[in-house]
Steps between C-alpha positions, in 0.01 A plus 500: 500500500365785718540743208310260275210478747493880532486541121230235469296680766530821293357315201195386693456842662471645151189291433320548831348844447192591298657814351810311389283237332312779321832651391613166357172468309557843346858411409380196306434750219871584484711795610304766686595838640450563869259782410274251321505260796417783742202600289370146444537391861381824654789511746753767591851507358647416842279189526601388151868551584462285811336215309742522207799485737370169635429360152841606367689365805319170454622488141156468341499854357771702326521878491671756279501877533356693207524874556337595828301177520578132531373229268432151631461158346470141612837325527459164329805352671382608845151365439641169379699479823186573704312223318784255555524597866131443562516165323801389703352608832168326439631178346429192707814298546516138602669465835542246774216478745618641828314402812436800721533482877125545559430175312697300759223487758 
């Protein structure tokens, strides 16, 4: 269960940065080389590597080496998991009303 919570936290971390959201928008076009992302985003290669590591570890982006560069694309399976996770965590479930201690005044 602890591993599951850690992985779920990685998924949400992937979506909580402006640069990573911009990267995902770019990747909606399909596979892109790191050099293209660097140019479009106006960031350094080291910054892109940092953000891509987080996106790949979260499972929402896939990478493949092509020559000296890496190409990235959105991972449909990982994104489907992220959507399911958000839905599950925000679903209201019917439960028994529990009376808290402060209500017993």
